[in-house]
C-alpha positions in Angstrom: 173.9 112.9 -35.3 176.0 114.8 -37.9 175.9 117.9 -35.7 177.0 115.6 -32.4 179.8 114.3 -34.7 181.1 117.7 -35.7 181.0 118.7 -31.8 182.8 115.5 -31.1 185.5 116.3 -33.6 186.1 119.7 -32.1 186.3 118.2 -28.6 188.7 115.5 -29.7 191.0 118.1 -31.7 191.2 120.2 -28.3 192.0 117.0 -26.7 194.9 115.8 -29.2 196.2 119.2 -30.3 195.0 121.8 -28.0 196.8 124.4 -25.9 196.0 122.3 -22.5 198.4 119.6 -21.4 196.7 116.2 -21.1 197.8 113.5 -18.6 196.4 110.0 -19.7 196.5 106.9 -17.2 195.7 103.6 -18.3 193.0 102.5 -16.0 191.9 99.2 -16.9 191.5 96.4 -14.4 195.1 95.5 -15.3 196.2 99.1 -14.7 194.0 99.5 -11.4 195.6 96.1 -10.0 199.2 97.7 -10.5 198.0 100.9 -8.8 196.7 103.1 -11.5 194.1 104.9 -9.5 197.0 105.9 -6.9 199.0 107.2 -9.9 196.0 109.3 -10.9 195.6 110.7 -7.7 199.2 111.6 -7.3 198.9 113.1 -10.8 196.0 115.2 -9.9 197.6 116.4 -6.4 201.1 117.4 -8.6 199.0 119.2 -11.1 197.3 121.3 -8.3 200.6 122.0 -6.7 202.5 123.0 -9.6 199.6 125.1 -10.7 199.1 123.7 -14.1 195.5 123.4 -15.8 196.2 119.9 -17.2 193.5 117.5 -18.2 193.5 114.0 -16.7 191.9 111.4 -18.8 191.2 107.5 -18.0 191.9 105.2 -20.7 191.5 101.6 -21.3 194.3 98.9 -21.7 196.8 99.5 -24.7 198.3 95.8 -24.4 201.6 96.0 -22.5 200.5 94.6 -19.3 204.3 94.2 -18.1 204.4 98.1 -18.1 201.6 98.8 -16.0 200.7 101.3 -14.7 200.9 103.3 -17.9 200.9 107.0 -17.7 201.3 109.2 -21.0 201.6 113.1 -21.1 200.7 115.3 -24.1 202.3 118.7 -24.0 201.0 121.3 -26.5 203.3 121.1 -29.6 204.8 117.9 -28.4 203.9 114.4 -29.1 202.2 112.1 -26.4 205.0 110.6 -24.2 204.3 107.3 -22.5 206.1 106.1 -19.2 205.6 102.5 -17.8 205.8 101.0 -14.3 204.8 104.4 -12.9 204.5 104.9 -9.1 202.9 107.7 -7.6 206.3 109.4 -6.7 207.4 108.7 -10.0 204.3 110.4 -11.6 204.8 113.6 -9.7 208.4 113.6 -10.5 207.5 113.2 -14.4 204.9 115.6 -14.4 207.1 118.4 -12.5 209.7 117.8 -15.0 207.7 117.8 -18.2 205.4 120.5 -17.4 207.5 122.9 -15.3 210.9 122.4 -16.7 210.1 121.2 -20.1 212.1 118.0 -19.5 210.4 114.8 -20.7 212.9 112.6 -18.9 213.8 110.4 -22.1 215.7 108.0 -19.9 212.4 107.2 -18.3 210.0 107.1 -21.2 209.0 104.0 -23.1 207.9 105.6 -26.2 206.0 108.4 -28.0 203.2 108.5 -30.4 204.1 111.0 -33.0 201.1 112.3 -34.6 199.0 109.5 -33.3 199.0 107.4 -36.4 201.1 104.7 -35.0 203.0 104.6 -38.2 206.8 103.6 -38.2 209.3 106.6 -37.7 212.5 107.7 -36.4 213.1 108.4 -32.5 212.9 111.7 -31.1 214.8 113.0 -28.2 215.9 109.8 -27.4 212.4 108.3 -27.1 211.3 105.6 -29.5 208.0 105.5 -31.1 205.7 103.7 -29.0 204.4 101.5 -31.9 208.3 100.7 -32.7 208.7 98.8 -29.6 209.3 95.1 -30.2 206.2 94.1 -28.4 203.9 96.6 -30.5 205.7 96.5 -34.0 204.3 93.2 -35.5 200.9 93.9 -34.2 198.1 94.9 -36.3 195.4 97.1 -34.4 191.9 96.8 -35.5 189.6 95.9 -32.9 191.8 97.4 -30.3 192.3 100.6 -32.4 190.7 103.0 -30.0 191.8 100.9 -26.5 194.3 103.3 -24.8 193.5 106.4 -26.6 189.9 107.3 -26.1 188.1 107.9 -22.7 185.8 104.7 -22.7 183.0 106.5 -20.8 182.8 109.4 -23.3 180.7 108.7 -26.4 182.1 111.9 -28.1 185.8 110.5 -28.0 184.2 107.1 -29.9 182.4 109.3 -32.4 185.3 111.3 -33.3 187.2 108.4 -34.2 184.3 107.4 -36.8 182.4 105.7 -34.3 178.8 104.6 -35.4 179.9 105.2 -39.1 179.3 101.3 -39.6 176.0 101.4 -38.2 174.8 104.3 -40.4 176.3 102.5 -43.6 174.2 99.3 -42.2 171.1 101.3 -42.1 171.7 102.6 -45.6 172.5 99.6 -47.4 169.9 97.1 -45.9 170.2 93.8 -44.0 171.0 91.6 -47.1 173.9 93.6 -48.2 175.2 93.7 -44.5 175.3 90.0 -44.6 176.8 90.0 -48.0 179.7 92.3 -46.8 180.3 90.1 -43.8 180.3 87.2 -46.1 182.9 88.7 -48.5 184.9 89.8 -45.7 185.2 86.1 -44.4 184.5 86.8 -40.8 184.6 83.7 -38.6 183.4 83.4 -35.0 186.1 84.6 -32.6 184.8 82.6 -29.7 186.8 79.6 -30.9 185.1 77.5 -33.3 185.7 79.6 -36.0 182.3 79.1 -37.8 181.6 81.8 -40.6 179.6 84.4 -39.2 177.3 85.3 -42.1 176.3 81.8 -42.3 174.7 81.8 -38.6 173.2 85.1 -39.7 171.6 83.9 -42.8 170.0 80.9 -41.0 168.7 83.1 -38.2 167.4 85.8 -40.7 165.6 83.0 -42.7 164.1 81.2 -39.6 160.3 81.7 -39.1 159.4 83.2 -35.5 159.1 86.5 -34.1 161.0 88.4 -32.0 164.5 87.4 -32.8 167.3 88.0 -30.5 171.0 88.7 -30.6 173.5 88.0 -27.7 176.9 89.2 -27.1 178.9 86.6 -25.3 181.4 87.9 -22.6 181.4 84.8 -20.6 185.1 84.8 -20.3 185.9 81.9 -18.0 189.5 80.8 -19.1 192.1 80.8 -16.5 194.4 83.7 -17.8 192.4 85.2 -20.5 191.1 88.8 -20.5 190.7 90.0 -24.2 187.1 90.3 -23.9 187.1 92.3 -20.6 189.9 94.4 -21.9 188.2 95.4 -25.1 184.8 96.2 -23.4 186.9 98.3 -20.7 188.7 100.2 -23.2 186.2 100.7 -25.9 182.4 99.5 -25.1 180.9 101.5 -28.0 182.7 99.2 -30.6 181.0 96.2 -29.1 177.4 97.8 -28.9 177.8 99.2 -32.2 178.6 95.7 -33.7 175.5 94.4 -31.7 173.3 96.9 -33.2 174.7 95.9 -36.8 174.2 92.2 -36.2 170.6 92.9 -34.7 169.7 94.8 -37.9 171.3 92.1 -40.2 169.2 89.2 -38.7 166.0 91.1 -37.9 166.2 91.3 -34.4 164.8 94.1 -32.1 166.3 93.2 -28.6 170.1 92.2 -27.6 171.5 90.8 -24.5 175.0 91.4 -23.2 175.8 88.1 -21.3 178.7 89.0 -19.0 180.4 87.9 -15.7 179.2 89.3 -12.6 182.6 89.9 -11.4 183.6 92.4 -14.4 182.4 95.3 -12.5 184.3 97.9 -14.5 183.5 96.4 -17.8 179.7 96.3 -16.6 179.8 99.9 -15.4 181.3 101.2 -18.8 178.6 99.1 -20.7 175.9 100.5 -18.7 177.2 104.3 -19.2 177.7 103.7 -23.2 174.3 102.2 -23.2 172.7 105.2 -21.5 174.5 107.7 -23.6 173.4 105.9 -26.8 169.9 106.1 -25.7 170.2 109.6 -25.0 171.6 110.6 -28.4 169.1 108.1 -30.5 171.4 105.3 -31.1 169.4 102.9 -28.9 165.4 102.4 -28.4 163.0 103.3 -31.2 163.7 104.7 -34.7 167.5 104.7 -34.4 168.9 107.5 -36.5 165.6 107.8 -38.1 165.9 104.9 -40.1 162.9 102.8 -38.6 165.2 100.3 -36.8 164.0 99.7 -33.0 166.5 97.9 -30.6 166.4 97.6 -26.9 169.5 96.3 -24.9 169.6 94.2 -21.6 173.0 93.6 -19.8 172.6 90.2 -18.1 175.0 89.3 -15.3 176.1 85.7 -15.4 177.8 83.9 -12.2 180.7 83.1 -14.0 180.1 79.5 -15.0 182.6 78.1 -17.5 180.1 76.0 -19.2 177.8 79.2 -19.9 180.2 80.0 -22.3 178.4 77.4 -24.4 175.4 78.7 -26.7 172.5 76.8 -25.2 173.8 76.8 -21.6 174.2 80.5 -21.9 170.6 80.8 -23.2 169.4 78.8 -20.4 171.0 81.1 -17.9 169.6 84.2 -19.6 166.1 82.4 -19.4 166.6 82.1 -15.6 167.2 78.3 -15.6 170.5 76.4 -14.7 173.1 77.0 -17.3 173.2 73.4 -18.9 173.7 72.6 -22.5 171.1 70.6 -24.7 171.2 68.4 -27.7 171.2 70.3 -31.3 169.3 70.4 -33.4 167.4 72.6 -33.2 170.2 75.3 -33.3 170.0 78.3 -31.5 169.4 80.1 -35.0 166.4 78.3 -35.2 165.1 78.0 -31.8 167.1 79.9 -29.2 166.2 82.2 -26.5 162.6 82.0 -25.1 162.2 79.4 -28.4 163.0 82.2 -30.8 165.5 82.5 -33.4 168.9 83.6 -31.7 172.3 84.5 -32.5 175.3 84.5 -30.0 178.4 86.3 -31.2 181.6 86.8 -29.2 182.8 90.1 -28.3 185.4 90.1 -30.6 183.3 89.1 -33.6 181.0 92.0 -32.7 183.8 94.5 -32.3 185.2 93.6 -35.9 181.9 94.6 -37.4 182.1 98.5 -37.4 185.3 98.5 -39.0 184.1 96.0 -41.7 181.0 98.0 -42.4 183.1 101.4 -42.4 185.8 100.4 -44.7 184.7 97.5 -46.7 185.2 93.6 -47.0 188.2 94.2 -49.3 190.0 96.1 -46.8 189.4 93.4 -44.1 190.4 90.8 -46.3 193.8 92.6 -46.8 194.8 91.3 -43.2 195.2 87.7 -42.4 195.4 84.7 -45.0 193.2 83.0 -47.3 190.3 81.3 -45.2 191.4 83.2 -41.9 190.8 86.8 -42.8 191.3 89.6 -40.1 193.1 89.8 -36.9 192.8 87.9 -33.6 193.3 89.1 -30.0 195.1 86.8 -27.6 196.1 87.3 -23.8 199.5 86.2 -23.9 200.8 85.2 -20.3 202.7 82.8 -18.4 206.6 82.5 -18.5 207.0 85.1 -20.9 209.0 88.4 -20.8 206.5 90.7 -22.3 202.8 89.6 -21.1 199.8 91.4 -22.3 197.0 92.0 -24.5 198.0 91.6 -28.4 196.5 91.7 -31.5 197.9 89.9 -34.5 197.0 89.0 -38.2 196.0 85.4 -38.5 198.5 83.3 -40.2 201.0 84.6 -37.9 203.3 81.9 -36.5 203.4 81.0 -33.0 207.3 81.7 -33.0 206.7 85.3 -33.9 204.2 85.9 -31.0 206.0 84.3 -28.5 209.7 85.4 -29.3 209.1 88.8 -31.2 205.9 90.0 -29.5 206.5 88.2 -26.2 210.5 88.5 -26.0 210.5 84.6 -25.4 210.3 82.9 -22.1 212.6 83.9 -19.1 213.9 80.1 -19.0 214.3 77.7 -21.7 211.1 77.3 -23.6 208.9 74.1 -23.0 205.3 74.6 -24.6 202.6 76.9 -25.3 198.9 76.1 -24.1 196.5 77.7 -26.5 192.7 77.9 -26.4 192.7 78.0 -22.4 191.7 74.8 -20.3 190.1 73.2 -23.4 193.1 73.9 -25.6 196.3 72.0 -26.3 199.8 72.0 -25.0 201.8 72.4 -27.9 205.9 71.4 -27.8 208.7 73.8 -29.7 208.2 71.6 -32.9 205.1 73.7 -33.3 206.3 77.1 -33.1 206.2 77.7 -36.7 202.7 76.7 -37.0 200.6 79.3 -38.5 198.0 80.6 -36.0 194.8 79.7 -38.3 191.8 77.7 -37.2 192.5 74.4 -39.1 196.5 74.0 -38.7 195.9 74.8 -34.8 193.3 72.1 -34.9 195.6 69.8 -36.8 198.3 70.0 -34.2 196.0 69.0 -31.3 195.1 72.3 -30.1 192.5 75.0 -31.0 192.3 78.7 -31.4 190.0 79.2 -28.6 188.7 82.6 -27.6 192.4 83.9 -27.3 194.1 82.4 -24.4 197.8 81.8 -24.9 200.0 80.5 -21.8 203.8 80.0 -22.4 205.4 77.6 -20.4 209.1 77.1 -19.7 211.3 74.1 -18.3 210.0 74.9 -14.6 206.5 73.7 -15.5 205.6 69.9 -15.0 203.2 69.1 -18.0 201.5 66.3 -15.9 201.0 68.9 -13.1 199.6 71.5 -15.8 197.3 68.8 -17.4 196.1 67.9 -13.9 195.5 71.7 -13.3 193.4 72.3 -16.4 191.5 69.0 -16.0 190.5 70.0 -12.3 188.9 73.2 -13.7 187.1 71.6 -16.4 185.7 68.9 -14.2 184.6 71.3 -11.4 183.3 73.4 -14.0 181.1 70.5 -15.8 177.3 70.9 -15.4 177.2 67.3 -15.0 174.4 66.8 -17.6 176.1 63.9 -19.4 177.9 61.1 -17.9 181.1 60.8 -20.2 182.0 64.4 -19.1 180.7 64.1 -15.5 182.2 60.8 -14.9 185.0 60.5 -17.4 186.6 63.8 -16.2 186.4 62.8 -12.6 188.4 59.3 -13.4 191.0 61.1 -15.3 191.4 63.4 -12.7 191.9 60.5 -10.1 194.6 59.1 -12.5 196.6 62.1 -12.8 196.6 62.9 -8.9 197.7 59.4 -8.6 200.7 59.9 -11.0 201.8 63.2 -9.5 201.7 61.6 -6.1 204.3 58.8 -7.3 201.7 56.2 -7.1 201.1 55.9 -10.9 201.7 52.5 -13.1 202.9 52.8 -16.8 199.6 51.0 -17.5 197.6 53.9 -16.3 198.8 56.1 -19.3 196.9 53.6 -21.5 193.8 54.0 -19.5 194.2 57.9 -19.6 194.5 57.9 -23.1 191.5 55.7 -23.7 189.3 57.7 -21.4 190.3 61.0 -22.7 189.4 59.8 -26.2 186.0 58.7 -24.9 185.1 61.7 -23.2 186.2 63.7 -26.3 183.7 61.6 -28.6 181.0 61.1 -26.4 180.3 64.4 -24.6 177.1 66.5 -25.1 178.8 69.9 -25.5 182.2 71.5 -26.3 183.3 71.7 -22.5 183.5 67.9 -22.5 184.4 67.5 -26.0 187.6 69.5 -25.4 188.3 69.0 -22.0 190.8 66.2 -22.6 193.0 68.3 -25.1 195.7 69.2 -22.2 195.7 65.4 -21.4 195.8 64.2 -25.3 198.5 66.8 -26.3 200.8 66.4 -23.2 200.6 62.5 -23.6 201.3 62.9 -27.5 204.3 65.3 -27.1 205.8 65.0 -23.6 205.3 61.1 -23.0 208.8 60.9 -21.7 207.7 63.2 -18.8 204.6 61.0 -18.0 207.1 58.0 -18.1 209.6 59.7 -15.5 206.6 59.8 -13.1 205.3 56.3 -13.5 208.6 54.6 -14.5 211.2 56.5 -12.7 209.2 58.0 -9.7 210.6 61.4 -10.4 209.2 64.6 -11.9 211.8 66.3 -14.3 210.6 69.8 -13.6 210.8 69.5 -9.9 207.2 70.6 -9.4 205.5 67.2 -8.2 206.4 67.4 -4.2 205.7 63.6 -3.5 208.5 63.0 -6.3 211.3 65.4 -5.7 213.7 65.9 -3.1 216.3 68.9 -2.9 219.6 68.2 -2.2 223.1 70.0 -1.7 225.9 68.6 -3.6 228.8 69.2 -1.3 231.4 69.0 -4.1 229.8 72.2 -5.5 228.8 74.2 -2.4 230.8 76.9 -1.4 229.1 77.6 1.9 228.2 81.1 0.7 224.9 80.6 3.1 222.7 82.6 0.3 220.0 79.7 0.8 220.0 79.9 4.4 218.0 83.0 5.4 215.4 82.4 2.6 214.5 78.8 3.7 211.1 79.1 5.7 211.5 76.0 7.7 215.2 76.5 8.6 215.9 73.2 6.9 219.3 74.1 5.9 222.3 73.9 7.8 226.2 74.5 7.8 229.0 76.6 8.6 230.1 79.4 6.4 232.3 78.3 3.9 231.8 74.7 4.4 229.2 72.6 2.5 225.7 72.8 3.6 222.9 70.3 3.9 219.2 70.2 3.9 217.2 68.1 6.3 214.6 66.3 4.1 212.3 65.9 7.2 212.0 69.8 7.3 212.2 70.6 3.8 208.8 71.5 2.3 210.0 71.7 -1.5 209.4 75.6 -1.7 212.2 75.9 -4.5 213.5 78.9 -2.7 216.9 77.5 -2.3 217.2 76.0 -5.8 216.2 79.4 -7.4 218.8 81.4 -5.3 221.6 79.1 -6.0 220.9 79.0 -9.6 220.8 82.8 -10.0 223.0 84.4 -7.2 226.5 85.3 -8.3 227.9 84.3 -4.9 226.4 80.7 -5.0 227.8 77.7 -6.9 224.6 75.9 -8.5 225.3 73.2 -5.3 221.2 72.9 -4.9 220.2 70.0 -7.0 217.0 67.9 -7.7 216.6 64.4 -7.4 213.8 61.7 -6.8 212.7 61.2 -3.3 214.4 58.4 -1.6 211.2 57.2 -0.4 209.5 57.2 -3.8 212.1 54.7 -5.1 
């Protein structure tokens, strides 16, 4: 292994500091959706045309999704420079300018990487350091340290950046010492529950029965969540190394990666990583000559949200319908095929190589007491800078949303944490530290890392209905509190947004939500009411507006809203007329217009243009539908 590592270091040195230019293309799923493959092809054609023998390297997502596609260029003797929102035409312009005329076009660059360390520094040539950008500066990249830097399909790139050093140390010190290191580091499960990782491992290692199994849980079903997928796409070996460390610690000889079948790129990179590991003795029998045997199976799941729950996932792997079962016995005692089994989240496993390589004290230097380390989040919604982020635990929600995300485009209303099973927290909670217990005390959860920012144009009643419909449709139906209770809750919310709700519905909704949370069998049903409970608690006035005043303050619920033009404010600019898809707006130029309510479909286009077009006069207003009064 040491000879292979030395060869990998030489290759990495040639890539990072060699005499051949390198073009890096962010080609994760987010980059590809934004056109990264077209940018890569344009780069290839341009290099052929200008006759420059540069290398093109595909890397994973480095985080700022709002800048995709990202293209980086390293010229010999110069730092790597990054460009955002690159089109094929822009890629050709950048490469020709930088590689032929030696002009990096600073006005188009978003940042440079200096010596690659990411340490703060001064801007050079009018280009700031990439990690000094507002979105990146507050972050701490531990799990994501390789994403955006290495070719995820090249094992040598991972080895050159100390890959599999953690596994080597684990094999040297032995299983008990590994568990002790993880205990001292204070690692908690990153899947959402925050259960101490070492405790599950101890129970499983001590449990009678052979063989033992370890499962990597990549069942990522939350709307708007992409942390697990992005980590695997950008650095699959980090997750697989963590899986081997966990397997060694508990005495397992076989591991599973349970992953959504629609994560095609992540699956392809996992399979390539596993093949490369097997070829160099990191998978199979007698790994690294230490007598440790470990095999791997990649199991593609159908994407059922409930299969994120441990016992449902085990049933799916066994070939049965994914449905939770009662506990005890816990999977650590009787799991896959009735044998002791540990299920760890992708991010939990991805943290292990760092901990074994650098030590527990180093890891505890990040985060706060009882919540050590970092956490990745997919920051999405009505935020200026959406993307994949990694922050130390204990950071406040305000810093994530305002400093990293740049705040919301319109006045902030709330943030939904923990996905559809999480809570909707109002502005009064922005100074809440992101810690397991404190998020729960606020009525939400950490979850696996989904974070959706909501502004004034979002109706929280409609939002609660959206999430509840999702969890209701994803319920396995095994227990009646979840199966029946969520169905009734959806019906009540549908009546409310349609203008047929009554004030007494709110008390019934509260009672149903509390019952479902208390009586459901698994975590899906127990947390499904969270969006309803938190919106009822923190946004009750908005519910009352729906059932008492028959109006939607956000203007979202179509049965309760009517768009009108205030003749006293309309200047007849006609900016709204051509954008109306149903020709519902009429009026002569320079004279007040009017909206035909029978033709209006409440698409909101006229409202938006009237608020933001400099020629308009903010004359389109929202009001309750006359028929709803």
